N, C-alpha and C positions, 0 to 999 in steps of 0.2 A: 640811483641813476642821476647824474647831473647832465647839463647840456652845454654845448659850445656852438660856435659858428658851423653852419651846414649840418645841424642836427635835426632829425625828424622823428616824430612820434608815429609809431605804427600800431594800430588797434585792430583787434578781431571783433567786428561788430556783433557777431553772434554771442560771444562770451560776455560782452558788456551790456546785453539787452536789458538786464534787470537794474542797472544803475542809472540814476537821473542824469549823470554827467554825459551819457551818450548823446542825449538830445542836444546838449550844448556843443558837443563835438561836431555833430551833423550840421549844426547851424553855422559853424565857423566859415567865414567867407573864403578862406584859402584851403578848405578841405578837399581832398581828392578821393574819389570812390573808385576802387580798382575794378569793381564788378558793375560799373554803371551801364555798360553795354548789354548786360544780361537782365535788365529790368530794375524797377525801383526797389522791390523786395530784396533781390539778391544784392543790390548796391548797399543796402542798409546793414546787412548781416555779413558782408564780405570784409576784406581788409580796407582800412581807412588810413590815410596818410595826411599829415599836416606838419607845418614847422613846429619844432619843439618849443615849449613854453615852460619855464621853471615852475610856475605855479601849478600847472596841470600835472607835471611830473610829481611834485610834492603831494598833490591831492591823490593821484593814483597810488602812491606809496602808502598813504593813509588808508585808502579804501582796501588795499591788499591786506593790511593788518587785520581788518574786520571781516574780510571775505577772501580767503586764500585763493579762490578760483580766479579772482580778478587779476592776480599777478600774471597768469598765463596769457591774458588777453591784451597785453600791451608790451611794447619794447621801444628802445631808442636806437636809431640808426645814425651813424656818424660818417661823414664823408667830406668831400671837398668840391662837390658839384651842386648846381641848383636843383631844386626839388623836382622839376619836370624831368630831368635826366634820371633821377632815382625812380620816379613814377614809371617811366618807360621801361626801366630795367625790371621792376617788380612785376609789371604786366607780363613779362616773359616767363615769370616763375609760377604763373597761376596753375600750370599743369605739370604733372610728372608722367613721363611716357614709359610704358613697359615694352618688353621685347615682343609681346604678342600683337603690338600695334595699338593697344588700348591706351587711353590716357585717363588720369585721375586728378581731381582737384588737389592742390597742395596748399594746405591751410598754414602757410608760413607765418602768418600773424599770430598764431597760437604757438607760444614758446615750446610747448611739449612736442607738437608736430615738427616744428623746425629742428629741435634738438634731435629727435629720432632720425630724421633724414640726414642731418649734418654728420652724425656719427658714422654713417655708412659710406660717405662720399670719399672719393680719391682727392688728392691735393689739387689736381687740375679741375675737378668738378667743383670743389670748394671755391676756387678762384672765380669760376664762372657764376656760381650762385651769388657771391658777394658783389661781383661787378664793380660799380663805382662806390659801393659801401665799404668803408675801411674797417668799421667795427659795428657788429650787430649784437646789441644787448638784449637778452631774453632770459626767461626762467624755464628751467627744465622740469621734468615730471616731479622731481623731489623738491621743487621750489627753490633750487639753488640759482643764484644770479650768475649767468654765464655770458661770455662774450666771444663771438666768432669773429676772428680777425683775418685780414688779408695776409698771406705769407709774402714777405718782402722778396723772397728768392723765387724767381720764375723758373719753372722746370724747363728742361730742354725739349720736352715733348710739346706737341701742339696742344693748345688749350681746348678742352671740351667746350662745345658751344651750347647755347640754349636753343630750344627748350631742353630741360633736364631729362636724360634717359638713364634708368637704373637697370643694372644687370640682374639676372635672377638671384644671385647670392646677396646682392644689396637689398632686393625686395624682401628676401627671407629675413635678413637682419633687422630691417625696418619694421616688418610685421611682428617679429618677436619682441622688439622693444615696445611696440604699441600694445601688445597683449600683456606684457609685464606691467606697463603703465596702467592699464585698465584694472589689473589685479591689485596693484598698489593703491589705486584710488578707491576701489570697492572696499578693501580692507580698512583704509583710512576712515571711510564713512560708516563702517559697521558699528553696531551697538555693542560696545564692550566696556567693561568696568576696570580692568587691569591695565595700567599704563604700559605703553610700548617702550622698549629699550632702544638705545642708539639714536643717532642723528637721522634726519630724513634721508640723507644720502645712503647711510648704512641700511636703513629699512628698505630702500629701493633695491639695493644689492641683494639683500636677503630675500625679497620678493622674487627676484630673478632666479635665485637658487631654488626656491620652492617651485617656481614655474618649470624649471628644468626637471626637477624630481617628479612632479605631477605628470609632465609629458611622458617621461620614461615609463611611469606606471599606468599611463593611459587613463588618468582620472579626469573626468569632465564635469562632475557635479559642482555647481557654483558654490554652494554652501560648504562643501568639503574644501574647496580651494581657499575660500576666505578664512575658514576656521584654521586651516594649516598655517596661513600667513600670520594670523593673529598670535597663535601659540609660538611661532618662530620669533616674532617680534618681542613677545613677553619674556622669552628665555634667551634673548640675544643670540639666537640661532643655535644654541647648544643642542636642541632636540634633533637637529639635522644629522647629528653624529650617533643617534640612538636607533639601532635596528628595529626596536619595538615601535618607534614612531612611524616608520615606513609600513610596518604591519598594520598599524592603526589606520593609516591612510588607505590601504587596500581594503580593509574591512569596512570603513566608512563609505568607500566608493561602491561597494556591493550592497550595503544595507541602507545607505542614506542617513544613518545615525552618526552625528559628529561628536557624540559624547566621549567616545574613545580617544579622539584627537584632543579635545579640550582638557582631558584628564592629564595631559602632559604640561599644561600651563601651571601657573602658581596655585598652590593648594587652596587659596581663598577664592579662586576664579569660579564664577557661575555664569559667565557670559556665553553668548552664542552669536553666530553670524545672522544678521538680519538686514 
């Protein structure tokens, strides 16, 4: 990520709590804390906004290489308006509203959360979410650098206003993406010896296919889920076309023994989900 005029750095304070740089960020004289009105603790772990600095961007890129989780905790916003206008806009994004009347915090500074919501939105909602931001750079669950951009063509429909309201089907898609992301992350962190196949984006897609299969089979055991994803990754999803693999999933769900699933992995595999 590079910077230009009217570029701003957006941090998720909670995701960056383990890096020393966060203290430097919090001490910056032009820092803006989006949850400052909710108390000092919430302010420190909530979204943080400050003018972009090339040296900080470069440092964050370096930290991401050593700690992949860091990449989800920062992004670059580009626009053509002063920071105070961007700040006012972001404060309107702090909550997502449901049809039931409830509202939920929107962790838009976490690239994974932003991506999951963004993919569910209509074009009008996307325009409303971006507001004065012309380009919102972030990393999705697979670690891919993404950019949400303003659509230069305005729809004839009236623009959806903020705060953001999601329809039931949008909630369903967002929650599904979140659960797939959690499964992807758990499998990525599991203790396994056999390397996974494919790119991170392909592995995320394969995890989504496993999630669909497990939902249909009503498999809820976490170890079974992770083991299934690991074997699918190790075989480049080939086992998903094997009826015997589905039978092994059913058996493991009943017994809790994942050895039948792992048997579909490479012959030298002795790994398990942990």
